[in-house]
SELUMTI-89174 format. One line per field, with one value per residue: residue in three letters; chain; x, y, z of N, C-alpha, C, O in turn; residue number from 0. Coordinates in steps of 0.1 Angstrom, whole numbers, padded with zeros to 4 digits. Layout:
<atoms>
type = ALA  ...
mol = A  ...
n_x = X  ...
n_y = Y  ...
n_z = Z  ...
ca_x = X  ...
ca_y = Y  ...
ca_z = Z  ...
c_x = X  ...
c_y = Y  ...
c_z = Z  ...
o_x = X  ...
o_y = Y  ...
o_z = Z  ...
seq = NUM  ...
</atoms>
This chain:
<atoms>
type = MET  GLN  LYS  THR  VAL  LEU  GLN  VAL  CYS  PRO  GLN  TYR  ASP  LEU  TYR  TYR  LEU  PHE  SER  LEU  TYR  ASN  ILE  CYS  ILE  LEU  TYR  ASN  ARG  ILE  ASN  LYS  MET  ASN  THR  THR  LYS  ASN  ASN  THR  ARG  ARG  LYS  LYS  TRP  SER  LEU  LYS  TYR  LYS  ARG  SER  ILE  ASN  CYS  LYS  LYS  PRO  LYS  GLY  PHE  SER  GLN  ARG  GLN  HIS  CYS  LYS  TYR  GLY  LYS  ARG  PRO  LYS  THR  ILE  LYS  LYS  TRP  THR
mol = A  A  A  A  A  A  A  A  A  A  A  A  A  A  A  A  A  A  A  A  A  A  A  A  A  A  A  A  A  A  A  A  A  A  A  A  A  A  A  A  A  A  A  A  A  A  A  A  A  A  A  A  A  A  A  A  A  A  A  A  A  A  A  A  A  A  A  A  A  A  A  A  A  A  A  A  A  A  A  A
n_x = 0815  0804  0772  0751  0738  0713  0701  0699  0684  0655  0637  0644  0648  0664  0668  0666  0685  0708  0698  0701  0730  0741  0731  0745  0770  0771  0766  0792  0809  0798  0806  0833  0839  0832  0847  0875  0873  0873  0896  0917  0919  0932  0948  0950  0973  0974  0974  0984  0997  1018  1028  1041  1062  1096  1119  1149  1154  1139  1112  1115  1109  1088  1081  1108  1111  1089  1100  1123  1113  1081  1080  1088  1081  1057  1056  1045  1032  1034  1020  1033
n_y = 0674  0697  0702  0731  0743  0754  0736  0713  0716  0727  0740  0759  0793  0821  0842  0831  0812  0835  0847  0829  0823  0848  0855  0833  0842  0865  0852  0839  0858  0870  0852  0853  0876  0876  0858  0868  0889  0882  0865  0887  0899  0914  0899  0910  0917  0899  0917  0899  0882  0900  0907  0881  0879  0872  0894  0892  0866  0866  0847  0842  0868  0883  0891  0898  0923  0935  0935  0951  0981  0980  0981  1007  1037  1055  1090  1121  1150  1180  1210  1242
n_z = 0436  0456  0477  0481  0510  0503  0485  0494  0516  0509  0522  0537  0536  0524  0540  0570  0571  0569  0595  0617  0614  0617  0643  0653  0652  0668  0692  0695  0698  0723  0739  0736  0747  0774  0785  0782  0798  0823  0824  0816  0842  0869  0903  0934  0961  0990  1024  1041  1026  1015  1039  1044  1031  1025  1027  1026  1018  0991  0968  0938  0906  0911  0936  0945  0932  0951  0970  0964  0955  0969  0993  0999  1022  1026  1018  1031  1017  1022  1018  1016
ca_x = 0806  0796  0762  0748  0728  0699  0701  0701  0673  0651  0627  0650  0650  0680  0667  0664  0698  0714  0694  0711  0741  0742  0731  0759  0783  0766  0769  0805  0813  0794  0810  0847  0841  0832  0861  0885  0871  0878  0907  0923  0914  0945  0939  0962  0983  0968  0984  0992  1006  1027  1039  1047  1073  1109  1132  1162  1155  1128  1115  1110  1110  1078  1090  1121  1106  1083  1112  1133  1104  1071  1080  1088  1072  1048  1063  1035  1038  1032  1021  1029
ca_y = 0690  0702  0710  0742  0742  0755  0724  0703  0717  0737  0746  0772  0806  0825  0851  0825  0813  0843  0851  0817  0829  0861  0847  0826  0850  0872  0842  0836  0872  0877  0846  0855  0891  0875  0849  0880  0902  0874  0866  0900  0905  0909  0896  0918  0904  0902  0921  0887  0876  0907  0904  0867  0876  0871  0902  0885  0852  0864  0839  0849  0877  0896  0889  0906  0933  0942  0940  0965  0990  0978  0984  1021  1043  1069  1105  1129  1163  1188  1222  1256
ca_z = 0438  0472  0475  0492  0520  0496  0475  0505  0522  0501  0527  0551  0529  0527  0554  0580  0572  0575  0606  0624  0609  0628  0661  0658  0653  0680  0707  0700  0704  0735  0748  0736  0754  0785  0785  0779  0807  0838  0821  0819  0855  0880  0917  0945  0969  1001  1033  1050  1018  1017  1050  1047  1017  1036  1017  1031  1007  0983  0962  0918  0906  0920  0955  0944  0926  0956  0983  0963  0954  0975  1008  1002  1030  1018  1024  1032  1013  1029  1013  1025
c_x = 0803  0781  0759  0736  0715  0693  0700  0689  0667  0642  0634  0653  0664  0680  0668  0683  0707  0710  0703  0722  0747  0741  0740  0771  0786  0773  0782  0814  0811  0804  0829  0851  0839  0845  0873  0886  0879  0891  0920  0927  0928  0939  0952  0965  0976  0979  0988  1000  1020  1035  1048  1063  1090  1119  1145  1164  1142  1128  1109  1109  1100  1079  1098  1117  1097  1093  1117  1123  1085  1070  1086  1083  1067  1052  1050  1043  1030  1035  1019  1028
c_y = 0690  0706  0721  0738  0746  0739  0713  0702  0726  0743  0755  0779  0814  0836  0844  0819  0821  0847  0843  0822  0840  0857  0840  0833  0860  0865  0843  0848  0875  0865  0850  0870  0887  0865  0858  0884  0892  0870  0877  0904  0904  0908  0905  0912  0908  0908  0910  0881  0885  0909  0894  0868  0882  0882  0900  0874  0855  0854  0844  0860  0889  0897  0900  0921  0942  0944  0957  0977  0991  0981  1000  1034  1055  1080  1111  1141  1174  1207  1237  1268
c_z = 0449  0469  0481  0495  0517  0488  0483  0512  0516  0508  0534  0535  0532  0541  0568  0583  0579  0590  0618  0619  0622  0643  0660  0662  0665  0696  0707  0706  0718  0750  0750  0746  0770  0795  0789  0792  0817  0839  0823  0835  0864  0895  0922  0954  0981  1013  1039  1043  1019  1028  1054  1039  1030  1028  1017  1018  0997  0972  0946  0923  0907  0934  0953  0940  0938  0974  0979  0962  0958  0988  1008  1010  1025  1026  1025  1027  1019  1020  1019  1021
o_x = 0799  0779  0769  0726  0706  0682  0701  0683  0673  0638  0625  0658  0672  0688  0673  0690  0713  0719  0711  0721  0754  0749  0745  0779  0797  0781  0787  0823  0819  0807  0835  0862  0843  0848  0880  0897  0891  0898  0929  0937  0934  0929  0962  0960  0971  0991  0999  1010  1031  1047  1058  1073  1093  1128  1153  1174  1135  1138  1098  1109  1102  1076  1097  1120  1097  1093  1116  1126  1078  1059  1089  1080  1073  1051  1042  1054  1018  1045  1010  1026
o_y = 0679  0713  0723  0733  0743  0735  0702  0692  0736  0753  0762  0773  0813  0837  0850  0820  0818  0849  0849  0833  0838  0856  0841  0831  0863  0869  0847  0847  0881  0866  0851  0873  0895  0865  0856  0884  0895  0870  0876  0911  0894  0914  0907  0901  0919  0904  0912  0875  0881  0912  0894  0861  0890  0877  0906  0874  0845  0852  0849  0865  0901  0907  0911  0930  0954  0951  0968  0985  0999  0985  1005  1043  1063  1080  1105  1144  1174  1213  1242  1278
o_z = 0454  0459  0488  0489  0524  0487  0478  0515  0517  0502  0540  0526  0541  0550  0577  0593  0589  0598  0626  0625  0632  0652  0671  0672  0669  0705  0718  0714  0725  0762  0760  0751  0779  0807  0799  0799  0820  0850  0831  0839  0864  0900  0915  0957  0982  1012  1043  1048  1022  1028  1061  1041  1039  1022  1009  1010  0996  0965  0945  0934  0906  0940  0959  0948  0938  0984  0985  0971  0953  0993  1019  1002  1019  1038  1018  1030  1019  1017  1024  1028
seq = 0  1  2  3  4  5  6  7  8  9  10  11  12  13  14  15  16  17  18  19  20  21  22  23  24  25  26  27  28  29  30  31  32  33  34  35  36  37  38  39  40  41  42  43  44  45  46  47  48  49  50  51  52  53  54  55  56  57  58  59  60  61  62  63  64  65  66  67  68  69  70  71  72  73  74  75  76  77  78  79
</atoms>
């Protein structure tokens, strides 16, 4: 039979144990939020990297997509 925390350590009251438990939960949630924010951030390609891509022989899916769609000249729309 397993003993509860209160049976092993009777000097702790329930309020103290629940407050410790809540602090641990909040601490874990804050740490998870910080790590997910950092992991989901996307980095942009530098201009130097974009210019270095050889569209005659692109390496990988992203470079192929960049050569196909990313090099379109921006058209200026005139409102008449």
